[in-house]
C-alpha positions in Angstrom: 11.1 -30.2 -28.9 9.5 -26.9 -28.0 10.1 -25.5 -24.5 7.6 -23.2 -23.0 8.5 -20.9 -20.2 5.9 -19.5 -17.9 6.7 -16.5 -16.0 4.7 -14.8 -13.4 5.0 -11.2 -12.2 4.5 -11.0 -8.5 4.0 -7.7 -6.9 5.2 -7.7 -3.3 3.8 -5.0 -1.1 6.1 -3.8 1.6 4.1 -2.4 4.5 6.0 -0.3 7.0 4.2 0.7 10.2 5.2 2.2 13.5 3.5 2.2 16.8 1.5 5.2 17.6 0.5 6.3 21.1 -1.4 9.2 22.5 -0.8 11.8 25.2 -3.3 10.1 27.5 -2.4 9.4 31.1 -4.5 6.2 31.1 -3.1 2.8 30.1 -2.3 2.3 26.4 -2.1 -1.0 24.7 -0.1 -2.2 21.6 1.1 -5.5 20.2 4.5 -6.5 18.9 6.1 -9.6 17.5 9.3 -10.0 19.6 12.4 -12.2 19.2 11.3 -14.1 22.4 8.3 -14.0 24.6 8.5 -13.0 28.3 6.0 -12.3 31.0 7.9 -9.3 32.3 9.9 -6.9 30.2 11.7 -3.6 30.6 10.3 -1.0 28.2 12.6 1.9 27.4 11.2 4.9 25.7 13.8 7.4 24.4 12.6 10.8 23.2 14.3 11.7 19.9 14.1 15.4 20.5 15.6 15.6 24.0 17.5 12.3 24.0 16.1 11.4 27.5 15.1 7.9 28.3 12.4 6.5 30.6 12.4 2.9 31.7 9.2 1.0 32.7 8.7 -2.5 34.0 5.8 -4.0 32.2 3.9 -7.3 32.7 2.9 -8.7 29.3 0.4 -11.1 27.9 0.4 -13.1 24.7 -2.3 -13.1 22.0 -1.5 -15.8 19.3 1.9 -14.6 18.0 1.8 -11.2 19.6 3.2 -9.9 22.8 0.6 -7.5 24.2 1.8 -4.6 26.2 -0.4 -2.3 28.3 1.0 0.5 30.4 0.0 3.9 31.7 3.0 6.1 30.7 4.2 8.7 33.2 5.6 11.2 32.3 3.0 11.7 29.6 4.3 11.6 26.0 4.5 14.9 24.1 2.3 15.5 21.0 4.1 15.3 17.6 7.3 13.7 18.9 9.1 10.5 17.9 10.3 8.0 20.5 12.6 4.9 20.2 11.1 1.9 21.9 13.3 -0.9 23.2 12.0 -4.0 24.9 14.4 -6.0 27.0 14.2 -9.4 28.8 16.9 -9.0 31.4 19.8 -7.7 29.4 18.7 -9.2 26.0 16.9 -6.9 23.5 13.8 -8.7 22.2 12.2 -5.8 20.2 13.0 -2.4 18.8 10.7 0.0 17.1 9.8 3.7 16.5 6.9 5.3 18.3 5.0 8.4 17.2 2.8 10.3 19.7 -0.3 12.0 18.4 -3.9 12.5 19.5 -5.1 12.8 15.9 -6.6 9.8 14.0 -3.8 8.2 12.0 -5.9 7.8 8.9 -6.5 11.6 8.6 -3.2 12.8 10.3 -2.0 16.2 9.2 1.2 17.9 10.2 -0.5 21.4 10.0 -3.6 20.5 11.9 -5.0 23.8 13.2 -2.0 25.8 12.0 -2.9 26.5 8.3 -6.2 28.0 7.3 -7.4 28.6 3.8 -7.9 32.3 3.0 -11.5 33.4 2.3 -13.2 36.6 1.2 -11.2 39.4 -0.3 -7.8 38.0 0.6 -8.4 34.6 -1.1 -6.3 35.6 -4.2 -4.0 38.1 -2.4 -0.8 36.4 -3.5 0.5 39.4 -5.7 4.1 40.3 -5.4 6.4 42.9 -7.0 9.6 42.0 -8.8 12.2 44.7 -9.0 
């Protein structure tokens, strides 16, 4: 009796994403999948650079399996900074994530936007140095 084994290589794609917000003073909306759904949550944003936290009370809605959060953030977030997001229902933590603040489009985000320029003209190949 011959035994045939069939194997299949499955390639799993791991997709890591983070919430991105802008420096706008108007209401910003994002969706999360929390541990439990609540109509009112406490949203805590902690700035990773300064270690300061701001707490907001947010009324939420649901869209299929998502909890939709829309809030005008004051104080306004700072460009290029990371924040820790914690959503709480009472004292229970229902969601945690990382937030990045930028006004650039995420698909074409560049760390050196407007800071690095390509040399042109006579200084285009001016990278000579002297070794002693």
